VEXMIFI-841601 format. One record per residue: residue in one letter; x, y, z of N, C-alpha, C in turn. Coordinates in pm, 1 decimal, padded with zeros to 6 digits. Example, Ala and Ser with C-alpha at 12.3 -4.5 7.8 and 13.67 -1.06 7.14 Angstrom:
BEGIN
r  nxx  nyy  nzz  caxx  cayy  cazz  cxx  cyy  czz
A  01319.0  -00569.0  00780.0  01230.0  -00450.0  00780.0  01320.0  -00330.0  00780.0
S  01285.0  -00225.0  00708.0  01367.0  -00106.0  00714.0  01290.0  00003.0  00787.0
END
This chain:
BEGIN
r  nxx  nyy  nzz  caxx  cayy  cazz  cxx  cyy  czz
M  08847.6  11449.7  12397.4  08923.2  11414.4  12278.5  09028.6  11310.5  12316.1
N  09039.8  11206.6  12235.8  09142.9  11104.9  12253.4  09229.8  11100.0  12129.5
L  09359.0  11092.2  12150.3  09451.3  11084.4  12037.9  09460.4  10939.9  11989.7
D  09456.3  10922.4  11859.7  09462.0  10790.6  11796.6  09608.3  10745.0  11789.3
T  09637.8  10627.9  11845.7  09776.9  10581.1  11849.4  09832.3  10553.8  11710.3
S  09748.0  10511.4  11618.7  09793.9  10487.8  11481.8  09838.4  10618.8  11417.0
Q  09761.3  10724.1  11438.8  09798.2  10855.2  11386.1  09926.2  10906.4  11452.0
L  09939.5  10882.3  11582.5  10061.1  10925.4  11651.8  10183.9  10851.9  11600.0
R  10171.5  10721.1  11573.7  10284.4  10644.3  11518.5  10324.5  10699.1  11381.9
T  10225.7  10731.6  11301.0  10253.8  10788.0  11169.6  10322.2  10923.2  11183.9
F  10269.6  11006.1  11272.0  10327.4  11138.8  11296.3  10473.1  11128.6  11341.4
I  10502.2  11040.2  11435.9  10638.2  11023.5  11485.7  10731.0  10978.5  11372.8
T  10684.4  10887.1  11291.0  10767.7  10837.0  11181.6  10796.9  10947.3  11080.2
V  10695.8  11025.0  11042.9  10717.9  11137.0  10950.4  10813.8  11237.5  11012.8
A  10795.7  11267.5  11140.7  10882.0  11364.1  11209.5  11026.9  11314.8  11214.6
E  11046.3  11186.5  11241.4  11182.0  11131.9  11248.5  11250.9  11130.9  11113.1
L  11177.8  11090.3  11010.3  11237.6  11075.1  10877.5  11231.7  11202.4  10794.2
K  11151.8  11300.1  10840.4  11136.7  11427.2  10769.7  11091.3  11407.0  10625.2
S  11007.8  11303.8  10606.5  10963.8  11272.3  10470.9  10839.7  11184.0  10474.4
F  10740.2  11218.8  10394.2  10620.2  11136.2  10383.0  10651.3  11008.3  10305.2
S  10732.0  11020.0  10200.3  10762.1  10902.1  10118.8  10846.4  10801.5  10196.8
K  10943.9  10848.7  10273.6  11024.4  10756.7  10355.0  10938.6  10692.8  10464.3
A  10847.9  10771.7  10522.0  10758.2  10717.0  10624.8  10667.2  10611.0  10565.1
S  10619.5  10633.0  10443.7  10531.5  10534.8  10381.1  10605.9  10403.1  10357.1
K  10731.9  10411.7  10319.2  10811.9  10289.6  10300.4  10833.4  10218.1  10432.9
R  10869.5  10293.8  10535.5  10895.6  10231.4  10665.9  10769.7  10167.1  10723.8
L  10655.3  10232.6  10705.8  10530.1  10182.9  10762.7  10454.6  10089.0  10668.6
N  10512.1  10067.3  10551.0  10449.9  09979.6  10451.5  10307.3  10023.4  10416.9
R  10291.7  10152.8  10393.0  10162.3  10209.1  10355.9  10184.2  10305.2  10239.9
V  10080.2  10326.9  10161.9  10092.4  10421.7  10051.7  10103.0  10563.1  10108.3
Q  10166.8  10650.2  10030.5  10191.0  10785.5  10078.1  10061.7  10861.8  10106.4
S  09958.2  10835.4  10029.8  09831.0  10905.7  10053.2  09771.7  10868.3  10189.3
A  09792.5  10744.0  10233.4  09743.5  10702.9  10365.9  09820.3  10776.4  10476.1
I  09949.3  10795.7  10455.2  10031.0  10870.8  10551.7  09980.1  11014.6  10559.5
S  09955.5  11075.9  10445.4  09905.2  11213.5  10441.4  09769.7  11224.9  10510.8
Q  09682.0  11128.3  10488.1  09549.8  11130.0  10552.1  09561.7  11120.2  10704.0
Q  09649.4  11033.4  10752.0  09667.9  11018.8  10896.9  09713.0  11151.9  10958.5
I  09806.5  11217.6  10893.3  09856.9  11346.0  10945.0  09746.5  11451.2  10938.9
Q  09670.9  11455.1  10830.4  09561.4  11552.4  10817.7  09456.4  11530.7  10925.9
K  09422.4  11406.2  10952.8  09324.1  11376.4  11058.2  09376.2  11420.4  11194.9
L  09503.0  11393.7  11221.3  09561.7  11432.7  11350.0  09563.4  11584.6  11362.7
E  09602.7  11654.6  11256.9  09603.8  11801.6  11260.0  09462.7  11857.0  11279.8
A  09364.0  11795.7  11215.7  09224.6  11840.6  11231.7  09177.6  11817.1  11375.6
Q  09216.8  11703.9  11430.4  09173.0  11672.1  11566.4  09230.7  11769.2  11669.1
V  09359.6  11800.1  11657.9  09420.6  11890.0  11756.1  09401.7  12037.7  11718.8
G  09353.5  12061.9  11597.0  09326.9  12199.5  11556.0  09451.8  12281.9  11533.7
E  09560.8  12216.0  11499.7  09688.1  12285.5  11479.4  09762.4  12225.2  11361.5
K  09838.4  12308.7  11294.7  09930.4  12260.7  11191.1  10051.9  12202.4  11263.8
L  10085.4  12077.2  11234.8  10194.6  12009.6  11304.9  10322.0  12001.6  11221.9
L  10305.9  12005.2  11090.6  10419.2  11993.2  10999.2  10410.4  12098.5  10890.9
T  10524.2  12148.7  10848.9  10528.8  12232.4  10729.5  10594.4  12148.8  10620.8
R  10536.4  12153.7  10502.0  10583.5  12068.6  10392.9  10619.4  12153.5  10272.2
T  10731.1  12119.9  10213.0  10768.2  12175.6  10083.1  10798.0  12056.3  09993.2
T  10833.8  12083.4  09870.9  10865.0  11972.2  09779.6  10992.0  11899.4  09821.2
S  11076.8  11964.2  09898.9  11204.9  11902.0  09933.7  11218.2  11858.8  10079.5
K  11131.5  11909.2  10169.1  11149.2  11871.5  10309.4  11021.3  11887.7  10390.9
V  11025.0  11823.7  10506.2  10916.2  11831.1  10603.4  10978.1  11874.8  10735.7
E  10917.0  11973.6  10800.2  10967.3  12021.1  10929.5  10852.9  12030.7  11028.8
L  10885.7  12013.6  11155.5  10787.3  12028.9  11262.4  10761.1  12176.7  11289.6
T  10634.9  12208.6  11314.7  10601.7  12341.5  11364.1  10629.9  12341.3  11515.3
L  10613.0  12455.1  11580.0  10631.4  12459.4  11726.0  10531.7  12366.0  11795.1
K  10406.6  12366.7  11748.1  10306.0  12276.6  11805.5  10340.2  12130.8  11773.6
G  10397.7  12107.6  11657.4  10440.3  11972.7  11619.8  10550.4  11920.7  11711.4
E  10645.5  12008.4  11744.7  10752.6  11969.3  11837.3  10695.5  11934.4  11974.3
L  10599.0  12013.6  12018.8  10535.3  11988.3  12147.6  10462.7  11854.2  12146.0
L  10383.2  11830.4  12041.3  10310.4  11704.2  12033.2  10404.7  11585.8  12020.4
L  10515.0  11601.6  11948.8  10608.5  11490.5  11930.2  10658.2  11436.9  12063.7
S  10693.6  11526.4  12154.5  10744.2  11478.8  12284.6  10636.5  11401.8  12360.7
Y  10512.9  11448.1  12353.9  10403.4  11376.8  12419.8  10370.6  11246.0  12347.7
A  10372.8  11248.9  12214.8  10339.1  11129.5  12135.9  10433.3  11014.2  12168.1
V  10560.2  11043.7  12180.4  10657.7  10939.0  12214.4  10625.6  10880.4  12352.2
Q  10596.3  10965.5  12447.9  10562.3  10917.9  12582.7  10432.8  10836.1  12582.4
I  10332.6  10884.4  12510.9  10203.5  10814.6  12504.3  10221.2  10674.7  12446.8
L  10294.0  10664.7  12336.5  10311.6  10534.2  12273.1  10398.5  10441.0  12357.0
N  10497.4  10495.2  12425.3  10579.1  10411.2  12514.6  10493.2  10351.5  12625.3
I  10408.2  10433.3  12686.1  10319.6  10384.6  12792.3  10218.5  10284.4  12735.6
N  10161.7  10316.4  12620.6  10066.5  10226.5  12554.9  10129.8  10089.3  12529.1
D  10246.2  10089.9  12468.6  10312.2  09963.8  12433.1  10350.7  09884.4  12557.0
K  10399.1  09953.7  12659.3  10436.1  09885.1  12783.4  10313.1  09821.2  12847.1
A  10201.9  09892.8  12849.7  10078.7  09838.1  12907.3  10033.3  09713.9  12831.1
I  10036.0  09718.6  12699.4  09994.7  09604.2  12618.4  10083.0  09483.8  12646.3
Y  10213.9  09504.2  12647.2  10305.6  09392.6  12674.0  10281.1  09331.8  12811.9
E  10263.9  09418.7  12911.6  10244.9  09367.4  13047.2  10110.1  09298.3  13063.5
L  10004.0  09354.3  13004.3  09872.3  09291.8  13014.1  09868.6  09155.8  12945.0
K  09938.6  09144.6  12835.2  09942.3  09018.3  12763.0  10046.0  08922.1  12820.4
G  10125.1  08971.2  12914.1  10230.4  08887.6  12970.8  10338.5  08855.7  12869.4
E  10351.5  08943.0  12770.7  10449.6  08922.2  12664.7  10567.3  09016.4  12682.2
Q  10676.4  08972.5  12629.8  10794.9  09057.4  12620.1  10804.4  09107.0  12476.7
P  10856.8  09227.6  12457.7  10882.1  09271.3  12320.7  10973.2  09169.8  12252.7
N  10950.5  09146.9  12124.0  11037.0  09053.7  12052.8  11068.4  09108.4  11914.9
G  11153.7  09039.1  11845.1  11191.8  09080.3  11711.1  11337.3  09118.5  11705.9
R  11370.6  09192.9  11604.0  11509.5  09233.1  11581.9  11519.4  09384.8  11588.9
L  11617.5  09433.4  11662.5  11647.5  09575.6  11671.3  11783.1  09596.9  11606.0
K  11785.7  09681.2  11504.6  11910.2  09708.5  11432.9  11966.2  09841.3  11481.0
I  12085.2  09835.6  11540.3  12149.5  09953.9  11596.0  12273.7  09985.7  11513.8
G  12289.2  10111.3  11479.3  12409.2  10156.5  11410.3  12492.0  10242.0  11503.2
T  12623.0  10221.6  11499.1  12711.9  10297.1  11587.1  12852.9  10299.0  11529.0
S  12939.4  10374.2  11592.1  13079.8  10377.1  11550.9  13155.7  10266.5  11623.4
D  13271.7  10230.9  11569.4  13354.9  10128.9  11633.2  13392.0  10169.4  11776.3
T  13421.1  10297.3  11794.4  13460.7  10346.3  11927.1  13348.8  10328.2  12027.6
Y  13227.5  10369.0  11991.5  13114.2  10353.3  12082.7  13087.9  10206.4  12111.1
A  13097.9  10123.8  12008.7  13072.0  09980.6  12026.7  13171.0  09920.2  12124.9
S  13298.5  09956.4  12112.4  13398.6  09895.7  12200.2  13397.2  09954.6  12340.9
C  13354.7  10080.6  12355.0  13357.3  10144.9  12487.3  13228.3  10128.3  12567.3
F  13112.6  10128.3  12500.3  12986.4  10136.0  12571.8  12892.1  10017.5  12553.3
F  12908.9  09941.5  12447.5  12804.6  09847.3  12410.6  12798.3  09718.8  12491.5
M  12906.5  09669.7  12541.8  12900.1  09542.2  12613.5  12805.3  09550.8  12732.3
E  12819.8  09652.1  12813.6  12732.0  09669.0  12929.6  12587.8  09694.1  12886.0
L  12570.1  09778.4  12785.0  12436.9  09808.5  12734.1  12368.0  09683.1  12680.1
L  12439.9  09601.9  12604.6  12383.0  09478.6  12549.1  12346.8  09378.6  12658.5
E  12428.5  09371.5  12761.6  12398.7  09281.8  12873.8  12269.5  09324.1  12944.1
V  12252.0  09452.0  12968.0  12130.5  09503.2  13032.8  12009.3  09474.6  12944.7
C  12021.6  09502.0  12815.3  11910.5  09477.3  12722.2  11875.3  09329.0  12716.8
A  11975.9  09243.1  12716.5  11951.2  09098.2  12711.4  11877.0  09051.8  12836.3
D  11909.0  09110.3  12951.3  11839.5  09074.8  13075.6  11695.0  09124.8  13075.4
L  11674.6  09249.9  13031.5  11541.2  09309.4  13033.3  11451.4  09256.9  12921.8
Y  11507.6  09233.6  12805.4  11429.5  09195.1  12687.0  11492.3  09074.0  12617.6
P  11482.0  08957.1  12678.2  11549.3  08839.8  12622.1  11495.2  08795.8  12486.2
Q  11376.4  08840.2  12448.3  11318.1  08799.8  12320.1  11362.0  08888.7  12203.3
I  11435.9  08994.2  12232.5  11479.7  09084.1  12126.1  11619.5  09045.1  12080.5
E  11633.8  09029.5  11950.8  11764.1  09004.1  11890.6  11820.8  09139.3  11849.3
I  11939.5  09169.9  11898.1  12000.4  09299.0  11868.3  12112.2  09279.3  11766.9
E  12100.9  09353.6  11659.1  12202.6  09350.2  11553.6  12274.4  09484.6  11556.2
V  12405.7  09481.2  11568.7  12484.5  09604.4  11575.5  12566.0  09617.0  11447.7
Q  12553.6  09732.1  11383.7  12632.3  09759.6  11264.2  12722.7  09878.3  11294.0
C  12851.1  09858.9  11275.1  12948.8  09964.3  11302.4  12994.5  10028.1  11172.4
G  13030.0  10154.6  11181.5  13081.1  10226.2  11065.2  13101.6  10372.5  11097.2
Y  13133.8  10447.8  10993.9  13148.3  10591.7  11010.9  13010.7  10653.8  11032.9
S  13005.8  10758.1  11114.5  12878.3  10822.4  11148.4  12797.5  10858.3  11024.0
K  12862.3  10916.8  10924.5  12792.2  10958.5  10802.8  12723.1  10839.2  10737.2
D  12790.8  10727.0  10730.8  12733.5  10606.6  10668.3  12619.8  10549.2  10752.7
I  12636.3  10551.5  10883.7  12532.8  10500.3  10973.8  12406.2  10584.2  10959.7
W  12419.9  10716.6  10956.2  12302.1  10802.6  10942.6  12234.0  10780.3  10807.7
S  12311.1  10754.7  10704.9  12253.7  10725.0  10573.8  12170.7  10596.6  10579.0
L  12221.3  10494.4  10645.2  12146.3  10368.8  10660.5  12017.2  10391.5  10739.7
Y  12023.9  10477.0  10840.9  11904.5  10509.8  10919.5  11799.0  10575.5  10830.1
E  11841.5  10670.1  10748.4  11746.3  10739.4  10660.4  11684.4  10644.6  10557.7
Q  11756.6  10540.4  10521.9  11704.8  10441.1  10428.1  11612.9  10339.9  10497.3
G  11602.7  10348.4  10630.6  11518.4  10255.6  10705.0  11585.0  10121.3  10731.1
R  11716.9  10113.7  10712.7  11787.9  09986.5  10730.4  11843.7  09971.4  10871.4
I  11833.7  10078.6  10951.8  11875.1  10077.2  11092.1  11763.3  10142.9  11171.9
D  11732.0  10085.7  11289.3  11623.0  10137.2  11371.7  11667.2  10246.1  11468.7
L  11790.0  10235.4  11515.9  11839.5  10322.9  11622.2  11985.1  10354.0  11595.1
V  12024.3  10479.2  11615.1  12162.6  10519.2  11593.5  12218.3  10574.9  11723.8
L  12333.5  10526.1  11761.5  12406.1  10578.4  11876.9  12545.3  10617.1  11827.5
T  12558.0  10742.6  11789.8  12684.7  10792.1  11737.3  12684.4  10943.6  11744.5
Q  12774.8  11004.3  11677.4  12785.1  11150.6  11680.3  12748.6  11208.8  11544.9
N  12748.8  11341.3  11538.3  12728.7  11415.7  11414.1  12595.9  11386.0  11345.2
C  12487.8  11392.6  11420.0  12355.5  11373.0  11360.8  12325.0  11488.5  11265.5
P  12283.8  11456.5  11142.5  12244.9  11564.4  11050.8  12131.0  11647.0  11110.1
N  12131.5  11775.1  11083.8  12032.9  11867.0  11142.4  11889.6  11832.4  11105.3
H  11868.3  11771.0  10990.0  11731.8  11743.8  10944.9  11671.3  11618.3  11008.4
I  11747.2  11548.6  11092.0  11696.4  11428.4  11159.0  11667.2  11462.3  11304.9
S  11546.5  11428.6  11349.2  11509.6  11449.9  11488.3  11595.7  11358.7  11575.7
H  11656.0  11414.4  11680.9  11746.8  11335.3  11763.4  11748.0  11386.0  11906.8
E  11810.3  11306.3  11991.4  11821.9  11340.0  12132.3  11964.4  11311.8  12177.0
V  12026.3  11406.6  12246.0  12160.8  11387.4  12298.6  12150.7  11302.4  12424.2
L  12223.0  11191.3  12426.1  12220.0  11100.0  12540.3  12342.2  11113.3  12629.1
H  12451.3  11162.1  12572.6  12576.8  11162.1  12648.5  12669.5  11270.2  12592.7
I  12733.1  11343.1  12681.5  12833.5  11440.5  12642.0  12959.1  11410.8  12721.5
E  13071.3  11405.2  12651.3  13199.1  11379.5  12716.6  13283.1  11505.7  12715.5
P  13349.9  11536.5  12826.6  13440.7  11651.3  12824.8  13568.7  11614.1  12749.0
L  13623.8  11711.7  12679.1  13751.9  11689.8  12612.0  13863.5  11689.5  12714.4
R  13960.5  11605.1  12693.0  14075.2  11601.2  12783.9  14203.3  11611.0  12704.8
END
C-alpha cells in the first residue's frame, strides 16, 4: 500500500483548519472533492481519521498518528522534488506573530531563512495573538509564531520560556 500525497495534503489541511469548507477554500477545490479525498484515504488505511459534526472536525487517535507521519512524508517528498529538480522553494510565506516575538526572535530567524531559501519572500504581520490566529483561520496567514493558540487548531510548541 502506498499513501497518495494529494490525499495526505488534503488530510493535513483539514486537520489544521478543523473544517472541510475552510480546507476547500485554502486548496481551491470544491468541498465534495475534499470529502472524497478524505474518504479514499480512510478507506485505504482502513481507519476513521476524522470525526465530523455540523460544527467541527476533530482527529481520531488514528488520525493524530497519521497526521504526524503525513507531515514527515510530505516534507521528505517536497525536499526530494526540489533537490532533484535543482530548484529552491519559492513564493511568499506569510507569517503572523506578536510585536514582542518579532523584535526578540525574528531578525536571526529571517537571516537564516534568507540564506537557506533565497527565493522565498517572507511577509511578517504583527498583532495581538487573537487577531493573528483569526487571520490564520481565514487562510490569510500561512504560519503563526505566537502564544495562546486556540484549542481547536492543531499546533506545536516550539519554545517555552521560564518566568522571571
